[in-house]
MMTF fields as JSON, N, C-alpha, C and O atoms, coordinates in Angstrom:
{
  "mmtfVersion": "1.0.0",
  "mmtfProducer": "UNKNOWN",
  "numBonds": 299,
  "numAtoms": 300,
  "numGroups": 75,
  "numChains": 1,
  "numModels": 1,
  "chainsPerModel": [1],
  "groupsPerChain": [75],
  "chainIdList": ["A"],
  "bondAtomList": [4, 2, 8, 6, 12, 10, 16, 14, 20, 18, 24, 22, 28, 26, 32, 30, 36, 34, 40, 38, 44, 42, 48, 46, 52, 50, 56, 54, 60, 58, 64, 62, 68, 66, 72, 70, 76, 74, 80, 78, 84, 82, 88, 86, 92, 90, 96, 94, 100, 98, 104, 102, 108, 106, 112, 110, 116, 114, 120, 118, 124, 122, 128, 126, 132, 130, 136, 134, 140, 138, 144, 142, 148, 146, 152, 150, 156, 154, 160, 158, 164, 162, 168, 166, 172, 170, 176, 174, 180, 178, 184, 182, 188, 186, 192, 190, 196, 194, 200, 198, 204, 202, 208, 206, 212, 210, 216, 214, 220, 218, 224, 222, 228, 226, 232, 230, 236, 234, 240, 238, 244, 242, 248, 246, 252, 250, 256, 254, 260, 258, 264, 262, 268, 266, 272, 270, 276, 274, 280, 278, 284, 282, 288, 286, 292, 290, 296, 294],
  "bondOrderList": [1, 1, 1, 1, 1, 1, 1, 1, 1, 1, 1, 1, 1, 1, 1, 1, 1, 1, 1, 1, 1, 1, 1, 1, 1, 1, 1, 1, 1, 1, 1, 1, 1, 1, 1, 1, 1, 1, 1, 1, 1, 1, 1, 1, 1, 1, 1, 1, 1, 1, 1, 1, 1, 1, 1, 1, 1, 1, 1, 1, 1, 1, 1, 1, 1, 1, 1, 1, 1, 1, 1, 1, 1, 1],
  "groupList": [{"groupName": "MET", "atomNameList": ["N", "CA", "C", "O"], "elementList": ["N", "C", "C", "O"], "formalChargeList": [0, 0, 0, 0], "bondAtomList": [1, 0, 2, 1, 3, 2], "bondOrderList": [1, 1, 2], "singleLetterCode": "M", "chemCompType": "L-PEPTIDE LINKING"}, {"groupName": "LEU", "atomNameList": ["N", "CA", "C", "O"], "elementList": ["N", "C", "C", "O"], "formalChargeList": [0, 0, 0, 0], "bondAtomList": [1, 0, 2, 1, 3, 2], "bondOrderList": [1, 1, 2], "singleLetterCode": "L", "chemCompType": "L-PEPTIDE LINKING"}, {"groupName": "THR", "atomNameList": ["N", "CA", "C", "O"], "elementList": ["N", "C", "C", "O"], "formalChargeList": [0, 0, 0, 0], "bondAtomList": [1, 0, 2, 1, 3, 2], "bondOrderList": [1, 1, 2], "singleLetterCode": "T", "chemCompType": "L-PEPTIDE LINKING"}, {"groupName": "ILE", "atomNameList": ["N", "CA", "C", "O"], "elementList": ["N", "C", "C", "O"], "formalChargeList": [0, 0, 0, 0], "bondAtomList": [1, 0, 2, 1, 3, 2], "bondOrderList": [1, 1, 2], "singleLetterCode": "I", "chemCompType": "L-PEPTIDE LINKING"}, {"groupName": "LYS", "atomNameList": ["N", "CA", "C", "O"], "elementList": ["N", "C", "C", "O"], "formalChargeList": [0, 0, 0, 0], "bondAtomList": [1, 0, 2, 1, 3, 2], "bondOrderList": [1, 1, 2], "singleLetterCode": "K", "chemCompType": "L-PEPTIDE LINKING"}, {"groupName": "CYS", "atomNameList": ["N", "CA", "C", "O"], "elementList": ["N", "C", "C", "O"], "formalChargeList": [0, 0, 0, 0], "bondAtomList": [1, 0, 2, 1, 3, 2], "bondOrderList": [1, 1, 2], "singleLetterCode": "C", "chemCompType": "L-PEPTIDE LINKING"}, {"groupName": "SER", "atomNameList": ["N", "CA", "C", "O"], "elementList": ["N", "C", "C", "O"], "formalChargeList": [0, 0, 0, 0], "bondAtomList": [1, 0, 2, 1, 3, 2], "bondOrderList": [1, 1, 2], "singleLetterCode": "S", "chemCompType": "L-PEPTIDE LINKING"}, {"groupName": "ALA", "atomNameList": ["N", "CA", "C", "O"], "elementList": ["N", "C", "C", "O"], "formalChargeList": [0, 0, 0, 0], "bondAtomList": [1, 0, 2, 1, 3, 2], "bondOrderList": [1, 1, 2], "singleLetterCode": "A", "chemCompType": "L-PEPTIDE LINKING"}, {"groupName": "PHE", "atomNameList": ["N", "CA", "C", "O"], "elementList": ["N", "C", "C", "O"], "formalChargeList": [0, 0, 0, 0], "bondAtomList": [1, 0, 2, 1, 3, 2], "bondOrderList": [1, 1, 2], "singleLetterCode": "F", "chemCompType": "L-PEPTIDE LINKING"}, {"groupName": "TYR", "atomNameList": ["N", "CA", "C", "O"], "elementList": ["N", "C", "C", "O"], "formalChargeList": [0, 0, 0, 0], "bondAtomList": [1, 0, 2, 1, 3, 2], "bondOrderList": [1, 1, 2], "singleLetterCode": "Y", "chemCompType": "L-PEPTIDE LINKING"}, {"groupName": "GLY", "atomNameList": ["N", "CA", "C", "O"], "elementList": ["N", "C", "C", "O"], "formalChargeList": [0, 0, 0, 0], "bondAtomList": [1, 0, 2, 1, 3, 2], "bondOrderList": [1, 1, 2], "singleLetterCode": "G", "chemCompType": "PEPTIDE LINKING"}, {"groupName": "ARG", "atomNameList": ["N", "CA", "C", "O"], "elementList": ["N", "C", "C", "O"], "formalChargeList": [0, 0, 0, 0], "bondAtomList": [1, 0, 2, 1, 3, 2], "bondOrderList": [1, 1, 2], "singleLetterCode": "R", "chemCompType": "L-PEPTIDE LINKING"}, {"groupName": "VAL", "atomNameList": ["N", "CA", "C", "O"], "elementList": ["N", "C", "C", "O"], "formalChargeList": [0, 0, 0, 0], "bondAtomList": [1, 0, 2, 1, 3, 2], "bondOrderList": [1, 1, 2], "singleLetterCode": "V", "chemCompType": "L-PEPTIDE LINKING"}, {"groupName": "ASN", "atomNameList": ["N", "CA", "C", "O"], "elementList": ["N", "C", "C", "O"], "formalChargeList": [0, 0, 0, 0], "bondAtomList": [1, 0, 2, 1, 3, 2], "bondOrderList": [1, 1, 2], "singleLetterCode": "N", "chemCompType": "L-PEPTIDE LINKING"}, {"groupName": "ASP", "atomNameList": ["N", "CA", "C", "O"], "elementList": ["N", "C", "C", "O"], "formalChargeList": [0, 0, 0, 0], "bondAtomList": [1, 0, 2, 1, 3, 2], "bondOrderList": [1, 1, 2], "singleLetterCode": "D", "chemCompType": "L-PEPTIDE LINKING"}, {"groupName": "GLU", "atomNameList": ["N", "CA", "C", "O"], "elementList": ["N", "C", "C", "O"], "formalChargeList": [0, 0, 0, 0], "bondAtomList": [1, 0, 2, 1, 3, 2], "bondOrderList": [1, 1, 2], "singleLetterCode": "E", "chemCompType": "L-PEPTIDE LINKING"}, {"groupName": "HIS", "atomNameList": ["N", "CA", "C", "O"], "elementList": ["N", "C", "C", "O"], "formalChargeList": [0, 0, 0, 0], "bondAtomList": [1, 0, 2, 1, 3, 2], "bondOrderList": [1, 1, 2], "singleLetterCode": "H", "chemCompType": "L-PEPTIDE LINKING"}, {"groupName": "GLN", "atomNameList": ["N", "CA", "C", "O"], "elementList": ["N", "C", "C", "O"], "formalChargeList": [0, 0, 0, 0], "bondAtomList": [1, 0, 2, 1, 3, 2], "bondOrderList": [1, 1, 2], "singleLetterCode": "Q", "chemCompType": "L-PEPTIDE LINKING"}],
  "groupTypeList": [0, 1, 2, 3, 4, 5, 6, 7, 5, 4, 6, 4, 3, 8, 4, 9, 4, 4, 3, 10, 4, 10, 11, 12, 1, 13, 5, 9, 4, 14, 11, 3, 15, 4, 14, 9, 6, 4, 16, 14, 10, 13, 4, 3, 4, 5, 4, 4, 5, 10, 4, 12, 3, 10, 0, 14, 4, 10, 2, 11, 3, 11, 0, 4, 17, 6, 7, 8, 2, 2, 6, 10, 8, 4, 14],
  "groupIdList": [1, 2, 3, 4, 5, 6, 7, 8, 9, 10, 11, 12, 13, 14, 15, 16, 17, 18, 19, 20, 21, 22, 23, 24, 25, 26, 27, 28, 29, 30, 31, 32, 33, 34, 35, 36, 37, 38, 39, 40, 41, 42, 43, 44, 45, 46, 47, 48, 49, 50, 51, 52, 53, 54, 55, 56, 57, 58, 59, 60, 61, 62, 63, 64, 65, 66, 67, 68, 69, 70, 71, 72, 73, 74, 75],
  "secStructList": [7, 3, 3, 3, 3, 3, 6, 6, 6, 7, 7, 3, 3, 3, 3, 3, 7, 7, 7, 1, 1, 1, 7, 7, 7, 3, 3, 3, 4, 4, 4, 3, 3, 3, 3, 7, 1, 3, 3, 3, 6, 6, 3, 3, 3, 7, 6, 6, 6, 7, 7, 3, 3, 3, 3, 3, 7, 1, 1, 3, 3, 3, 3, 7, 6, 6, 1, 3, 3, 3, 3, 3, 7, 7, 7],
  "xCoordList": [-15.425, -15.249, -13.835, -13.603, -12.849, -11.541, -11.587, -12.295, -10.766, -10.524, -8.978, -8.163, -8.624, -7.456, -6.872, -7.433, -5.766, -5.211, -3.721, -2.963, -3.543, -2.182, -1.029, -1.138, -0.061, 1.055, 1.772, 2.251, 1.935, 2.663, 1.843, 2.388, 0.527, -0.052, -1.265, -1.885, -1.685, -2.794, -4.168, -5.085, -4.329, -5.613, -6.309, -5.671, -7.599, -8.353, -8.167, -8.131, -8.058, -7.926, -9.358, -10.098, -9.621, -10.958, -11.596, -10.986, -12.737, -13.613, -13.85, -14.503, -13.26, -13.229, -13.864, -13.471, -14.844, -15.455, -14.556, -14.588, -13.732, -12.833, -13.481, -14.226, -13.23, -13.756, -12.745, -11.896, -12.69, -11.693, -10.462, -10.4, -9.499, -8.418, -7.256, -7.223, -6.251, -4.95, -4.768, -5.587, -3.585, -3.324, -4.081, -4.658, -4.081, -4.728, -3.795, -2.999, -3.872, -3.008, -3.595, -2.92, -4.898, -5.776, -7.009, -7.7, -7.408, -8.794, -9.691, -9.536, -10.745, -11.725, -12.693, -13.382, -12.679, -13.642, -15.027, -15.579, -15.593, -16.945, -17.132, -18.263, -16.104, -16.107, -15.706, -15.779, -15.319, -14.95, -16.166, -16.876, -16.463, -17.843, -17.633, -18.545, -16.454, -16.234, -14.794, -13.905, -14.634, -13.367, -12.876, -13.491, -11.744, -11.373, -9.972, -9.312, -9.716, -8.448, -8.489, -9.564, -7.399, -7.14, -6.538, -5.469, -7.442, -6.997, -6.362, -6.901, -4.898, -4.104, -3.679, -2.754, -4.423, -4.234, -4.682, -5.824, -3.445, -3.803, -3.294, -3.341, -2.759, -2.195, -3.266, -4.138, -3.195, -4.159, -3.307, -2.382, -3.585, -2.77, -3.652, -4.883, -2.946, -3.449, -3.907, -3.191, -5.082, -5.51, -4.813, -4.658, -4.397, -3.674, -2.244, -1.803, -1.497, 0.027, 0.415, 1.555, -0.336, 0.072, 0.871, 1.402, 0.992, 1.707, 1.071, -0.14, 1.708, 1.132, 0.742, 1.642, -0.529, -1.02, -1.127, -0.71, -1.698, -1.644, -1.829, -1.752, -2.105, -2.259, -3.631, -3.976, -4.219, -5.59, -5.314, -4.424, -5.943, -5.664, -7.191, -7.51, -7.973, -9.312, -10.318, -10.793, -10.495, -11.669, -11.038, -11.781, -9.649, -9.109, -8.196, -8.022, -7.594, -6.561, -5.318, -5.395, -4.276, -3.052, -2.45, -1.946, -2.5, -1.845, -0.461, 0.161, 0.151, 1.701, 1.598, 0.961, 2.275, 2.144, 2.783, 2.422, 3.692, 4.252, 3.771, 4.282, 2.653, 2.102, 0.818, 0.231, 0.328, -0.897, -0.96, -0.392, -1.694, -2.003, -3.689, -4.443, -4.154, -5.515, -5.788, -4.972, -7.254, -7.685, -9.308, -9.925, -9.756, -11.239, -11.25, -10.25, -12.31, -12.675, -11.986, -12.253, -11.106, -10.288, -10.68, -10.782, -10.881, -11.174, -9.934, -9.961],
  "yCoordList": [17.397, 16.058, 16.097, 16.93, 15.157, 15.073, 13.779, 12.802, 13.905, 12.77, 12.567, 13.473, 11.305, 10.876, 9.964, 8.939, 10.43, 9.723, 9.051, 9.509, 8.082, 7.549, 8.54, 8.992, 8.813, 9.668, 9.08, 9.874, 7.877, 7.32, 7.193, 7.605, 6.663, 6.526, 7.426, 7.439, 8.17, 9.151, 8.561, 9.216, 7.221, 6.624, 6.928, 7.11, 6.975, 7.264, 6.03, 4.846, 6.513, 5.562, 5.644, 4.678, 7.113, 7.196, 8.42, 9.398, 8.353, 9.735, 9.814, 8.964, 10.903, 10.951, 12.401, 13.475, 12.302, 13.368, 13.864, 13.318, 14.974, 15.445, 16.467, 17.309, 16.44, 17.333, 18.145, 17.507, 19.418, 20.289, 20.491, 20.075, 21.215, 21.691, 20.812, 20.052, 20.896, 20.368, 19.167, 18.932, 18.514, 17.368, 16.225, 16.05, 15.336, 14.082, 13.054, 12.485, 12.793, 11.82, 10.468, 9.444, 10.475, 9.439, 9.346, 10.365, 8.412, 8.304, 7.482, 6.261, 8.108, 7.169, 6.475, 7.089, 5.193, 4.43, 4.95, 5.002, 5.328, 5.728, 7.136, 7.546, 7.76, 8.825, 8.595, 9.508, 7.49, 7.135, 6.884, 5.929, 7.669, 7.596, 6.467, 5.681, 6.435, 5.361, 4.954, 5.756, 3.666, 3.022, 2.277, 1.3, 2.806, 2.208, 1.345, 0.823, 1.343, 0.681, -0.88, -1.464, -1.519, -2.938, -3.253, -2.838, -4.062, -4.418, -5.74, -6.692, -5.757, -6.867, -6.941, -6.259, -7.832, -7.974, -6.588, -6.129, -5.966, -4.716, -3.661, -2.52, -3.902, -3.01, -2.523, -3.29, -1.21, -0.622, -0.189, 0.599, -0.689, -0.543, 0.123, 0.126, 0.585, 1.183, 0.002, -0.984, 0.128, -1.101, -1.172, -2.277, -0.066, -0.107, -0.423, -1.304, 0.156, -0.033, -0.855, -1.319, -1.111, -1.685, -1.114, -1.78, 0.159, 0.995, 1.029, 1.247, 0.851, 0.92, 2.35, 3.185, 2.759, 3.986, 4.092, 5.132, 3.051, 3.16, 1.824, 0.799, 1.846, 0.669, 0.817, 1.817, -0.201, -0.49, -0.495, -1.242, 0.211, 0.204, 0.091, 0.652, -0.658, -0.859, 0.211, 0.095, 1.229, 2.251, 3.178, 3.837, 3.281, 4.272, 3.478, 2.261, 4.36, 4.113, 5.112, 6.284, 4.596, 5.407, 5.68, 4.756, 6.963, 7.206, 7.324, 7.747, 6.922, 7.078, 8.412, 8.526, 9.43, 10.821, 10.991, 11.928, 10.251, 10.364, 9.547, 9.554, 8.736, 7.768, 8.245, 7.522, 9.429, 10.017, 11.499, 12.232, 11.867, 13.324, 13.611, 12.638, 14.787, 15.114, 16.241, 17.025, 16.105, 17.29, 17.391, 16.477, 18.567, 18.726, 19.891, 20.584, 20.05, 21.019, 20.767, 19.75, 21.639, 21.485, 22.602, 23.754, 22.362, 23.35, 24.298, 25.186],
  "zCoordList": [-0.848, -1.557, -2.228, -3.104, -1.803, -2.513, -3.391, -3.145, -4.411, -5.222, -4.841, -5.016, -4.302, -4.013, -5.201, -5.588, -5.688, -7.013, -6.59, -5.735, -7.249, -7.272, -7.864, -9.003, -7.135, -7.641, -8.746, -9.556, -8.933, -10.018, -11.239, -12.263, -11.367, -12.567, -12.621, -13.684, -11.637, -11.68, -11.825, -12.32, -11.361, -11.378, -10.052, -9.016, -10.121, -8.822, -7.79, -8.127, -6.509, -5.47, -4.653, -4.471, -4.154, -3.327, -3.711, -4.143, -3.558, -3.516, -1.926, -1.32, -1.334, 0.12, 0.669, 0.215, 1.655, 2.188, 3.392, 4.495, 3.078, 4.078, 4.957, 4.455, 6.297, 7.235, 7.962, 8.585, 7.99, 8.644, 7.654, 6.497, 8.344, 7.544, 7.771, 8.739, 6.864, 7.155, 5.991, 5.103, 6.194, 5.253, 5.55, 6.623, 4.469, 4.613, 5.148, 4.4, 6.459, 6.974, 7.208, 7.099, 7.541, 7.695, 6.888, 6.899, 6.234, 5.677, 6.353, 6.355, 7.011, 7.845, 6.861, 6.046, 7.011, 6.101, 5.974, 4.875, 7.052, 6.906, 6.094, 5.834, 5.758, 4.931, 3.497, 2.675, 3.211, 1.639, 0.95, 1.266, 0.031, -0.709, -1.893, -2.15, -2.556, -3.559, -3.318, -3.03, -3.457, -3.175, -4.563, -4.991, -5.216, -6.469, -6.278, -7.177, -4.92, -4.705, -4.594, -4.733, -4.361, -4.19, -2.757, -2.31, -2.148, -0.643, -0.786, -1.349, -0.116, -0.116, 1.35, 1.791, 2.116, 3.429, 4.173, 4.158, 4.885, 5.403, 4.632, 5.092, 3.399, 2.611, 1.643, 1.235, 1.267, 0.239, -0.866, -0.669, -2.076, -3.246, -4.416, -4.445, -5.204, -6.602, -7.431, -7.605, -7.92, -8.673, -10.06, -10.581, -10.666, -11.873, -11.771, -12.509, -10.986, -10.91, -9.745, -9.769, -8.737, -7.468, -6.496, -5.608, -6.622, -5.561, -4.143, -4.092, -3.069, -1.673, -1.49, -1.572, -1.242, -0.882, 0.516, 1.027, 1.367, 2.803, 3.382, 2.704, 4.799, 5.482, 6.326, 6.954, 6.221, 6.978, 8.501, 8.906, 9.312, 10.833, 11.512, 12.56, 10.784, 11.595, 10.834, 9.704, 11.731, 11.226, 10.203, 9.475, 10.091, 9.293, 8.378, 8.451, 7.449, 6.6, 6.709, 6.338, 7.201, 7.481, 6.079, 5.442, 5.589, 4.21, 4.193, 5.167, 2.979, 2.767, 2.011, 0.964, 2.618, 1.873, 0.692, -0.02, 0.323, -1.018, -2.076, -3.196, -1.699, -2.757, -3.346, -4.152, -2.999, -3.572, -3.588, -2.778, -4.572, -4.667, -4.388, -4.399, -4.177, -3.922, -5.016, -5.502, -5.293, -6.144, -5.621, -5.073, -5.897, -5.558, -4.458, -4.275, -3.814, -2.734, -1.448, -0.808, -1.022, 0.07, 1.114, 0.694, 2.308, 3.405, 3.596, 4.448]
}
């Protein structure tokens, strides 16, 4: 389980169940346990500061690499 946080204000964005090794490039919606983000059209934003974290692409969210940090268990 990973906690994905905003890189600007450090507030929580997602609790995400990651499978496999490697970077978080996409977050699949069925693996998101808790969603703390704000959805503005197809943009996923931080609820606290409004920074764009990723783009909604249907079944997944394409993450913007410089916009978030991760913490928790990583494979």
